N, C-alpha and C positions, 0 to 999 in steps of 0.2 A: 583300768581307769587312767593310768599314765599314758597308755596308747591313745585313748580318746582325746586326752588333753593335748598331746603332741599333734594329732591330726587337726584339731581346731586351730592351733597356732600356725600350722602349715597353710591351712585354707585362708586365714586372715592375712598372712604374709603374701600369699599369691594374689589375693584381691587387691592389696595395697600396691603390689608391683604392677598389676594391670592398669590401675588407675593412674599410677605415676607415669607409665609409658604412653598412655593415651593422650593424644594432643589433637585438638580440633584445628582443621585447616581452614583458613579464611578463603573467601571466594576469590579475592585478588591473588592469593597465593596459588590457588588451583589454576587460575588463568595464566599466571606467570610460569607455572610448571608446564602447562600445555604449550605455551609460546617458546619454551626453551628449545623445542625441535623446530627446524627450519620450515618443514611442511605444515606443522601445526600453526606456526606464526603466520605463514602465508595465507592459510585458510581463514584464520581469525581476522586478518587484515581485510581480506576480500569480503567477509561477512560484515565487518564494521563499516566498510565503504558502502555496501548495499544498504545497510541500516540507515546511515546518515542521509544518503541520497533518497531513500524511500520516505524518510520523514520530511525531507524538503519537498518532494513531489506531493505528498499528502497535504501538507500545509498550504502550499502554493495553489493547488487545485481546489482545496476547500475554500480559500479566500476568493478565488475566481468564480466559483459556483455561487457563493453568497452574493457576490456582485450581480451575477446573472439572474439570481432568483428575486432580486429586488425589482418589483414591478409596480407601476402606478395602476391601481385598479380602474382608473378612469381613462387610461391611455387609449384603449381600443375604441371606447365610445367617443372620445375626442376626434380620433381619426375618422370614424364614421360620419360625425357631424361635419367635419371639414370637407370630406369628399362629397357628401350630400349637397353641400353649399357650393361645390365646384371650386373650392380653394385647395387645389392640388399642391401648389408650392408651399402653402402653410402646413399641409399635412406632411409633406416631405421634410420640411425643416423641423417639425416636431419629432419625427423619427430620428433625425440626425442628432437632436439635442438629448434624446433618450438613450442612455447606455444600457441596452439589453439585446440579447439575440433576436427576440421577436421584432424589436424596432428596426434593427438592421435588415432583417428579412423583409419586412413590410416596405421599408424604404426602397429596396430594389424593385419590389412589385409595383409601387406607385410610380417609379421612374419609367416603367414600361406601359403605363396607362395610355390608351389610344391604339395599342396594338392588339392583335387577336388574343382572346382569353387564354388560349393554349400556350402562347408565348409567355404571358404573365404568370400562369401557373407553373410553367417550367422554370422560369426565373426564380420564383419563390422556393420551389423544390430544391434547386441547385444551391441557392443561398442558404437554405436550412441545413443541407448536408454539410456545407462548409462551416457553418456555426457549430454543428455537432462535433465535427472533427477538431475544432478549436477547443471545445469543452473537454475532449478526450485526450488532449495533448499529454504525453509522458505517462498516461495511465497504463499503457502496456508494460511499463517497467515494473509496476506493482504486481501485475499478473505474472510476469516472468519471475520476479523475486519470490512470489508465493510458492512456486514450484521448484525453483532452482536452489534457494537457500537451504531447505532441508536436505537436498541431494548433495550439496557441497559439504554440509555437516556430516552426512553419512560417509562421504569420501574421507573426511578427517577421522571418522571412527575406524574405517578400514585401515588407514595408514597407521593409526595408533596401535591397533591390534597386531598388525604385521610387525611393527617395531617391538612390541611386547614379546611376541613369540620368538622373534629373532634373538632377543636378549636372553630368553629363558633356555634356549637350546644349548647355550654354553655354560649354564649354571649347574653345579653339582647339587645345590640346595636352593630352596626358595629364598630370594633376596628382594624384599619389597623396594629397597632403594634403587634397584636396577630396573624393575618392571613398572614402577609407579609412573614415570614420565610418559610412557606409552599409553597407559591406562588413562591418565589425565588428559592426554591429547585426544583420545577417543571420546571420552565423556564430555569434555568441555566443548569441543567442536560440534558434537551432536546437539547439545543444549542450545548453543549459540545459533545453529542453523534452524532449529525448530522455532526459537523465539523470533528470529527475523522473518521466517516464513509465515508464522501466525500473524504477526503484525501487518505484513504486506497483504495477506489474504483478507483480513478484516478491513483494512483501509481501502482496498480495492472495491470490495462489495459495498461499503458505505458510500464511496464516491459514485459508484454506478447507480445506486438508488437515488442519489441527489440529481444526477444527470437525467435520469428517467423522468423526474418531475419537471425539469426545465423543458425537455423535449415534448412532453405532453402539453405544456402551456404553449409552446411554439406551434404545435399541430393545431391546437384549438384556435389560436389567433389567425393562422393561415386559412382555416376553413371559414371562419367568420368573415375574413377579408374577401375570399372568393365568393361567398354568398352575397356580399354587398355588390360585387361586380355583376352578378347575375340578376339583380333586382330590376334594372331598367328593361331587361329583355322579357320580363314577365308581363 
């Protein structure tokens, strides 16, 4: 009976010791440990720079697309009415006053009226491509960051594990204080790379979907404009 009592005391003491030695590490402390290594710090700085610039690109493009998406539902009908009445200059001025990709595209087409239809169509097509390239400005960075950020994070993982095993080979016994910085570098850089990559991937796909809607409207306006030019020949 005394033996059982002593075992119970030993178990309670061991449990208390484990609880006393256990200490939760804050996120900022884990990042600080990962940044204690030069390569870990360099990788985290690169990922932070990609993250900040990616957010800037996303917000700037989103605002630009919102401005491009704002369209007067009566704009095209007004253009048709003005052209039907022969008021070409008024139609051109209306396009200039309207801030949208479709308006700028049609303004170039109206300025070519009187020339062969093929030239007018080519002008509208080239202007449309230019407007699409403007909508897609800096969007390639998000696509690059979506693939590059996780790879950079995995590079930090490899560097951290190499550092850990290099420290372990000189140890006679396991010392967490020695191997912890390398493990922290590996884990924190991996998480940071995945977070930046996921954010860039989702932001890129969202903006692409917005651009597709604007492009569809531009194509529809261009077709209706060309149909209007073909009416007199019917």
